[in-house]
N, C-alpha and C positions, 0 to 999 in steps of 0.2 A: 348285357349288352348285344345288340344285334347284329347278325354277321355281316351288311351290309358294312355297319358302321365298323367294325373291327378289321375288316378288310382295307377300308380307307383307312385307317391308322395305319396297320402294314405296312401300304403301298400307295404313302402316296400324291405321288407323281405317275402312280403306274407299274408294271413291268416292265422292267428290258425288253425291245424290239428292237432286233435289226435290220439297219432300212437292208431294202437291196441294193440298192447303188450308193456305197458311201462316195463322196464326192471331197475333192481340198478343203471348201468350205465346209462344209461337216467336219472334216476333225479337225483342223485350224480351232473351231468350235469348242471341241468335245476338247482339247487342249489346252483351253482357254481355260474351263473349268477345274483342273485339273492344276493352272495353273494357280488361281482364285482361290481354289480352298483351305489351304492353310489359312492364310488371311481370314478369310469370310468366317470360319469357325471358332479360330480364337476371337472373333470380335464378339460372337452372338456367345462364344459358354465360360467365357475369364470373367464375367462381372459376374456371374449365378455363384450361391452361396452353396456352401456345403448340406445343405437338406436337398436344396435345389438337385445340386450332382445326384444325388441320392433318388433321385424321383423316378420313373417308370414313364417311357416315352407315350405305353400304351399300358393297361390291363396286361398283364403274364412276360410285358416286352420290356428287353435292357434298361437300367437307369441311364442317367444322361454319359455317368465320366464310364461306366462299360461299352457302351455308344462310340466316347470319342478314342475310348483303347483300340473296339474295332476298328474303325474306319485305321488308324496307324496299323494296325497288323497285317488287316485283309491288303491295303495297300502296299505294303511291305512287300506282303509274297508276293502280288502282283507285278513288282517291279523287278523281282528274280523271274518270274516266267516271263514277260519280259526279254529278261539276257537269257534264260534257255531255250527261247525260239530260234533269237541269233545268230545264237552261236551251235545248235545240233539242229539234225535234220529229221521235224515232227517231234518233240521230247513228249513225254506219258508225263503230264507235269503232277508234281507230288502234291495233293489236298489236304489241308485241313478241317478239324472237326473245329468248325467258330465258335461254338456255342461252349466246347470245352471250353476253349482259353477265354471266353469272355466269363466263365466261372473262375478261373486261377484265381489267388490272389491277389495276384499286381493288378488285376484287372476290374476288379472289384474291389481295391479301396489303395491307386497307386493316384499320387497327385496326376491331374489330367495335362498339365505341362509340360510331361514328361513324353507323350503323345501327341503333345501338341508340336515341340520339338521334333521328335521325329518325323514326323506327317513334311513339316517344312523343308527338313535335308531331302526327304528320299521325293517329293513329288518336285523341286526344284532338282533335283538326277535324273526324274523321270521324264520331266517335262524336257530336258537337256536334251535327251538323249530323242525323244520322241521328235523334235523339231526337226532333230539332224538325218530321222532314219530316210531313206530313199523310199520309192513305187513299191519292187519291189522286194525290199524287206516289210513292208508292212505288207501284205501277202506271203508271208511266215506263217506257218502254224504251227499249233501246238497242242493234244491231246486232253482233253479232261478226264479223269477212269470213270467218274461220275455221267456212267450214259455211253461213254467212248465220243463224246463233240470233240468237234476238233473248230478251233478256233483262228480264223487268219486276228494277227495285232491291228490291225486299224476295228477288228470289233470290237477288240480288248480295251480301245481306247474309251471306245460309246462306253461299253460296260462297266468302264471305273469313272467315267463323267457320272453315267445314269446314279450306279453307289455315290460318287460325292453327296450330288443332290437329292437321294433318295435318304439319307441320312442327318445329313441336313434338312431338307423337312422334317423329321422323323422333330428334329427338338426343336427348328421355326414353331411347327404347330403346335408342340406341349406349350412354350413358350405364351404362346399367343391365346390357347388355352386357360392359361395357369394366372394368365395377367402378369408374369412379371414381366 
């Protein structure tokens, strides 16, 4: 497979880029993406067969099942990071090895409904929290130890809206390519 084609499969909507200025309209749009993801994802993946759920979205990539569980795991971690940043001064967050998590027994074999239900709950709580944050709270920060990068909460809203659309596109593109 050509390198450019593989890169397109890996990043179908491109890589996340933090806008220079994050507007209230942008924040509303990102929060709407987070609000809508659980339902959009469930509608897309629940009709899939067991064989389809075991199909990687790209050569060497995770299966649809692993992607669904990864989205839930990742967004669960993100919710905790928001809480840390709101209750601690510039905390250093704990990263997790997402590839190792994706290889765990539950991620490879558990029914996707477990993660779809978790995603509904986490996103409902997250969206409720985000809609109640003040401008000052949105500027609160945390430090990611990988590269010691500092992120504001408003940037993290954008990052997880992108993450939602990124993995949604992986599955949607696979479904389109396979004609499912």
